[in-house]
C-alpha positions in Angstrom: -20.9 -2.5 10.9 -22.4 -1.1 7.8 -20.4 0.8 5.1 -19.3 4.1 6.7 -22.1 6.7 6.1 -19.6 9.2 4.6 -18.6 6.6 2.0 -22.1 5.2 1.5 -23.4 8.7 0.7 -21.2 8.9 -2.4 -21.7 5.4 -3.8 -24.5 6.6 -6.1 -21.8 8.1 -8.2 -20.8 4.6 -9.2 -24.3 3.6 -10.5 -24.1 2.1 -13.9 -20.4 1.4 -13.9 -19.9 -2.3 -14.3 -16.1 -2.4 -14.0 -13.0 -0.2 -14.0 -12.3 -1.4 -17.6 -15.7 -0.1 -18.7 -15.0 3.3 -17.0 -11.7 3.5 -18.8 -13.4 3.0 -22.1 -16.3 5.4 -21.7 -15.7 9.2 -21.1 -19.0 9.6 -19.1 -18.4 6.6 -16.9 -14.8 7.7 -16.4 -16.0 11.1 -15.3 -18.3 9.5 -12.7 -15.7 7.2 -11.4 -13.2 10.1 -11.0 -15.7 12.1 -9.2 -16.2 9.3 -6.7 -12.4 8.7 -6.4 -11.5 12.4 -5.9 -13.6 13.7 -3.1 -13.0 17.2 -1.7 -10.4 16.9 1.0 -9.2 19.2 3.7 -5.6 20.5 3.5 -2.9 17.9 4.3 -0.2 18.6 6.8 2.8 20.7 5.7 6.2 19.0 5.1 9.5 19.8 3.5 9.2 18.2 0.1 11.8 17.4 -2.5 11.5 15.5 -5.8 14.4 13.3 -6.7 15.5 10.8 -9.4 17.0 7.7 -7.9 19.3 5.2 -9.8 17.6 2.0 -10.7 18.4 -1.0 -12.8 15.9 0.1 -15.5 16.7 3.8 -15.4 15.9 6.7 -13.1 13.2 6.1 -10.5 11.2 9.2 -9.5 10.7 9.7 -5.7 9.4 12.3 -3.4 11.0 12.9 0.0 8.9 14.4 2.8 10.8 15.7 5.9 9.5 17.2 9.2 10.5 20.8 9.6 12.1 20.2 13.0 15.5 19.3 11.5 16.1 16.6 14.2 18.6 13.8 13.7 18.1 10.0 14.0 14.6 10.3 12.7 12.6 7.2 11.7 11.8 6.7 8.0 9.2 5.0 5.8 9.6 3.9 2.2 6.1 4.2 0.9 4.5 2.6 -2.3 1.1 3.7 -3.6 -1.4 1.2 -5.1 -3.3 1.0 -8.4 -3.5 -2.6 -9.5 0.2 -2.4 -10.7 -1.1 -0.3 -13.6 -2.2 3.0 -12.1 -1.2 5.6 -9.5 1.3 8.3 -9.1 3.0 10.5 -6.4 0.1 13.0 -6.4 -2.7 10.7 -5.6 -4.0 11.1 -2.0 -2.9 7.5 -1.1 0.6 8.6 -1.9 0.9 12.3 -1.1 -1.5 12.7 1.8 -0.4 9.4 3.4 3.2 10.5 3.3 2.4 13.9 4.8 0.3 12.4 7.6 3.0 9.9 8.6 5.6 12.7 8.5 3.5 14.8 10.8 2.2 12.1 13.1 5.5 10.1 13.4 8.1 12.8 13.0 9.4 10.6 10.2 11.1 11.1 6.8 8.9 9.5 4.1 10.2 8.5 0.7 7.3 7.9 -1.7 8.3 6.0 -4.9 6.9 6.4 -8.4 7.9 2.8 -9.5 7.4 1.8 -13.1 3.8 0.6 -13.8 2.9 -2.6 -15.6 1.9 -0.9 -18.8 3.4 -0.6 -22.3 5.2 -3.9 -22.0 6.5 -3.5 -18.5 5.9 -6.5 -16.2 7.3 -8.2 -13.1 10.0 -7.9 -11.8 10.6 -4.3 -13.2 8.3 -2.5 -10.7 9.7 -4.6 -7.8 13.3 -3.8 -9.0 12.5 -0.1 -8.7 11.2 -0.5 -5.2 14.2 -2.6 -4.1 16.6 0.0 -5.6 14.7 2.9 -3.8 14.9 1.1 -0.5 18.6 0.5 -0.9 19.0 4.2 -1.7 17.2 5.2 1.5 19.3 2.8 3.5 22.5 4.1 2.0 21.6 7.8 2.3 20.0 7.6 5.8 22.7 9.8 7.3 22.2 12.6 4.8 18.5 12.7 5.5 18.9 12.7 9.3 17.5 9.1 9.4 18.4 6.4 11.9 19.5 3.6 9.6 18.1 1.1 12.1 14.6 2.6 11.9 13.7 2.4 8.2 10.3 0.9 7.6 8.7 -0.4 4.4 5.0 0.0 3.5 2.5 0.3 0.7 -1.2 0.2 -0.2 -2.9 -2.5 -2.4 -0.4 -3.3 -5.1 2.1 -1.2 -3.2 1.5 -3.5 -0.2 2.5 -6.4 -2.4 5.6 -4.6 -3.6 6.7 -3.6 -0.1 6.4 -7.1 1.2 8.2 -8.5 -1.9 10.9 -6.0 -1.5 11.4 -7.0 2.2 11.7 -10.7 1.0 14.2 -9.7 -1.7 16.3 -7.7 0.7 16.2 -10.5 3.3 17.5 -13.0 0.7 20.0 -10.7 -1.2 21.3 -8.4 1.5 20.5 -10.1 4.7 18.6 -6.9 5.7 15.1 -6.3 7.1 13.2 -3.0 7.7 12.3 -1.9 11.1 8.7 -2.7 10.4 6.6 -3.7 7.4 3.2 -2.1 6.8 1.1 -3.5 4.0 -2.3 -1.8 3.8 -5.2 -3.6 2.0 -2.5 -5.6 0.1 -2.8 -8.3 -2.6 -0.4 -11.0 -1.6 -1.9 -14.1 -3.4 -2.0 -14.9 -7.1 -5.4 -16.4 -6.5 -7.4 -14.9 -3.7 -8.5 -17.1 -0.8 -12.3 -17.7 -0.8 -14.3 -15.3 1.3 -16.2 -16.7 4.3 -20.0 -16.7 4.0 -20.1 -13.7 6.3 -17.7 -11.7 4.2 -19.6 -12.7 1.0 -22.7 -11.0 2.5 -20.8 -7.8 3.2 -19.2 -7.7 -0.3 -22.7 -7.9 -1.9 -23.1 -4.3 -0.8 -20.0 -3.1 -2.7 -20.5 -1.6 -6.1 -19.2 -3.9 -9.0 -16.6 -1.4 -10.0 -14.9 -1.6 -6.6 -15.0 -5.4 -6.5 -11.9 -7.7 -6.9 -13.8 -10.6 -8.4 -11.9 -13.7 -9.5 -11.9 -12.7 -13.2 -10.9 -9.1 -12.4 -8.1 -10.2 -10.1 -6.9 -12.8 -12.6 -6.6 -10.2 -15.3 -4.7 -7.7 -13.1 -2.3 -10.4 -11.9 -1.8 -11.8 -15.3 -0.9 -8.4 -16.6 1.6 -7.9 -13.8 3.2 -11.2 -14.5 3.4 -10.9 -18.3 3.2 -14.6 -18.9 5.7 -15.6 -16.1 4.8 -18.0 -13.4 3.9 -16.6 -10.0 6.5 -17.0 -7.3 7.2 -15.7 -3.8 8.6 -12.4 -5.1 5.7 -11.6 -7.3 3.1 -12.8 -4.8 4.6 -13.1 -1.3 2.1 -15.7 0.0 4.0 -18.2 -2.1 7.3 -17.4 -0.2 8.9 -18.7 2.9 8.1 -15.7 5.1 10.3 -16.6 8.1 12.6 -13.9 9.3 10.4 -11.0 8.0 10.3 -7.8 10.0 7.5 -7.1 12.5 4.4 -6.5 10.3 1.3 -4.4 10.7 -1.3 -5.6 8.2 -4.3 -3.4 7.6 -7.5 -4.5 5.9 -10.7 -2.8 4.9 -13.9 -4.5 6.1 -15.7 -4.3 2.7 -12.9 -5.5 0.5 -12.3 -8.8 -1.5 -8.6 -8.4 -0.8 -9.0 -8.8 3.0 -8.9 -12.6 2.5 -5.4 -12.3 1.2 -4.1 -10.3 4.2 -6.0 -12.4 6.7 -4.5 -15.6 5.3 -1.0 -14.0 5.1 -1.3 -12.9 8.8 -1.8 -16.5 9.7 1.2 -17.5 7.5 3.4 -14.9 9.3 2.3 -16.0 12.7 3.0 -19.7 11.9 6.5 -18.6 10.7 7.1 -16.8 14.0 6.9 -13.3 12.7 5.5 -10.6 15.0 2.3 -9.6 13.2 -0.7 -7.3 14.0 -3.9 -7.4 11.9 -6.1 -4.3 12.0 -9.6 -4.0 10.5 -10.8 -0.6 9.3 -14.5 -1.0 10.0 -17.0 0.3 7.5 -14.2 1.0 4.9 -13.9 0.0 1.3 -10.7 -0.8 -0.6 -8.6 2.3 -1.1 -9.7 4.2 2.0 -6.3 6.0 2.4 -7.6 8.2 -0.5 -10.2 9.6 1.9 -10.1 12.4 4.5 -7.7 11.7 7.4 -10.2 13.0 9.9 -12.6 10.1 9.1 -12.4 8.0 12.3 -11.3 4.7 10.8 -8.7 6.4 8.5 -7.4 8.5 11.4 -7.0 5.4 13.5 -5.1 3.6 10.8 -2.8 6.5 10.2 -2.0 6.7 13.9 -1.2 3.0 14.0 1.0 3.3 10.9 2.9 6.3 12.3 3.4 4.4 15.6 4.8 1.4 13.7 7.3 3.7 12.0 8.2 5.8 15.0 7.9 3.4 18.0 11.2 2.2 19.4 10.0 -1.1 20.7 7.6 -3.1 18.5 4.6 -3.1 16.2 1.7 -1.5 18.1 -1.3 -3.6 19.1 -4.5 -2.7 17.3 
């Protein structure tokens, strides 16, 4: 289908912005980009919210815990990681805060949203991943205090956070012999070099404004910054890993997104390795759609599927 009309109606705000780097260096372009990226949104669901500092190998890791108000025991939980090209993002962005609130409300789940260290100011891999692994271990070790069923702790994230969630699952498989209940990477980057788009996808991507594209040069720059001169491996970019034994995985992609080639190829890799995997396409959506209103039909559907993966007691739901 075409780009969703609610999204297409706002794309004019990006006219004249050639790249995110240009927007960061020009106050007027930055203002236009922020206006596009911060639409007026309806109120998000209520939750009991608590900010914490978790112990990590590089110092305290800020996290925000969202709990349903029902006070039930043996609840499912989701450790959630926002995106932002490993360089941006925080606990207040809609992709973090609103997603956590929606999963708490829809799945009756405890959500722990993690403010991992960003790859800025000399920080590089594996520091952000170390924070995410430490936060997952904290949730696992404190499940009882939060009324969480320790056997129903899921891991998920968006974009760079999808990379980190998958890499954390790999690390915990190898170091602890542990896997989450389910793994939920949403429009993730899992390859150091993105697989080539099909001709059909290339036609769709031509409609995406340049500032929202993950072109080979842009992706190379983002990934090089994350690696900080180190070679890519299966923990920095999970497509390079042996993925056997990973948890049931719900992979979500946006129709108009360069990164969908990474998730599509990774889904094939998981299936070949015998992992239970579902691949869901959010039609008409661009990268980052979890920052949009939850009542937008594709966003609503994805949030329902994510909540089902966290709360379901049998398997990853079919798309």
